[in-house]
Phi, psi and omega in degrees: 000319180296315179297316181298315180296316181298312181301313182297313182293317182294317180293329175296320177296319180299314181297315188280323191237329189266321185308317185286352179275352181244151174297148182306322185293347177289341183045050188297325180295317180301318181300310179299312185300316181294318180297314178298314182299314183298321179292314180300314182296321181294321178293319179297318180295318179300316178297315184297330183273353178267174180284120183244143171288162182304316183293330179287322177300315180301315182294317180296317178296325177297321177294314184297314188265338194233294188294312183294307182288331186261308184285322183271306187284346177257011178303137189298334179279324189263338191307312185298316180290318181294331178301326182284336187278330180058057176288149180276196177282163177292332182233148172300149184304318183296320180290322178297316180296321179298316178295319180299317180297316179301315182297313183296317179300314183294316182295318179298314181296319181298315182293316178303314183296318182291326178292320179296316179297321181298317179294320178301318179296320180297315179299320179300320179298319179299318184294332181289347177054049175260149177294129179296158177292159175245140174230120184055036177083002182248132174298140181205158173220057194290343181302326180301302182298317181298315182296313183297311182296317180295320180300314180291313182297315182297319178300316179297319182293316179302316181295320180295328179293336174287303176194158180301318182296316180295319178300316181294320180296316179293319178302318179298316180294321183277350186300332181266356183289319181294312176301320181294317179298314182294329176296315178296321179297316179298316179298317180295321180296316179298320180297315179297317183301320182280323190262351189241026185299337183269359178298144180299319184254033182305306183292315176303323179291320175301314182296319179300321180289324175297315179299326178304325184299335185297316181297319177296317181297313181299315180298316183295314181300321186276334190245357181241142182289147182304322185278357179288119181300328181296329180298312180298320180296315180298310183296326178293315179296316179298318177300320178297316181297313182299310183293324177297318177294316179301317182302317180292316182298330184266350184307307185297315180301309184296326178293321179290329183284330186307306181294333179292318180298329180297335181297332180304307184280329178298325181261013180055032178069006184293322180249043186294330180295317179296319179296316180296321177298322179293321177299313181296318181296314180298315181296320183302320181299324182281326186299326182301327178293330185280353180294343180279358172281148174297153188312311181300324181281326175299312179298323181294318182288326177294322178296321177298318179295313181302314180299316182295319181298317179292315182300313181298325178295315179297319178306316180294325179292336183265007186281354181059033181267343182234132178225113187250128187267332186256149176303325181296318178296319180294319178301318181296314179295318179302321179294319177300313182296316180299318180294314178300318181298317180295318179295318181295314179298315181298318180296311183294318180296317181294338178263012171097011178292133177253013183275064182296339181298340182277340194293337184266353185299304184291317176302323180292320177294320177299320182294321178297322178292320184291318186293146179243337181283127185301316180298317180294321178298316181299318180297317181293322177296318179298319179295318178299316181292330178289320181286322181235078188293356178269003176290140182236168181309316184299324178294312184294322181297316179296320181293318183289353173303332179298323184273080186289349180271005176277135176284166180299322180295317179296319179299315180298320181298316180293315181297321179297322180298319180293314183302317180299322186280341187233015186306312186242017182273120179285151179294135177278272173263116187291130175229303182282330185296340177268006182253118177270137179256123181276000000 
């Protein structure tokens, strides 16, 4: 700093006051500039060849790439004169490259080490079985995501401040650090999930970890290019952590719902309103716990619940437990299904479900049961297949078991109509493809 300040001030005096005292052919400014530069460069080389601490390497590289060429040589008083002199770099290229490698190796190792320590601390916190902090009503452990993202971002920025090339090289090296960290995080999360089920704050800690994913997801979406392979890898790992957490959170609810759904067919759908009320009441008790999830994850888990409620209802309709011969009986069942569908939709929507794609499944099935005209049934089946392209013949055949007044020919005609309409259509949002027909 002293040399830099002296050189800048002295050369400013040469430009302003001394240069004009000599004939132009003396090139007096060049003489001064070269002598100062050569001395400065020799000192820089001497430093570079001695044992330097990491912070000293960083400072020396900053002088070589940044401060000397930009702040000093581009100074508004000196720039025009220095342009004529063509001074070289403060360090030979080979020595500069050697320093850059030392700096990059050290910075990469430091960041890796700090991320590893950060994860160890986080795991330790889980083991202590303390209730996570809440922010705006959501469980969180945001220091993890903030620390990791800041460590990577700060490292990239420091390197970029030396030079664009050094910044790009470190960014390239660190590009695999976030996916690697998240892979370790996912493994630790899975380990906690399996071994800590008896912890008092097991579920709040799971929720805090799902919420943690949001900051990583947000950072990745905003700062990584679509074509970057690491982006896809990061989002995939985050999706695994989130879904793995959701599965555990929903386990108990889905286990409690299974025997309730059986009541539909056990009672031949006669008390279906009471059964649906029991389903809604049971689900409602669990949903209050999920309010501590951040909004995107709350909506995601509600959609999973909504999908499961509709799917389980369809499963009962495909069980071949009810076979109705008269239009009046079919009309009665269709009314039950329509009422159940309306109650289910109102409940899920009021709790924040945005899965509107599910809402027409049960009403369409009710309509197929209600209709008696073969042409009208075919049109309704075609509409159902357009909305839910993953429905297959086996599903429809099991469902049409309810309509016992269809002849074998009529049944074949309806099934054939479905096959033509959905032969090559891939499933959009899967509903029927997850339903096995026994």
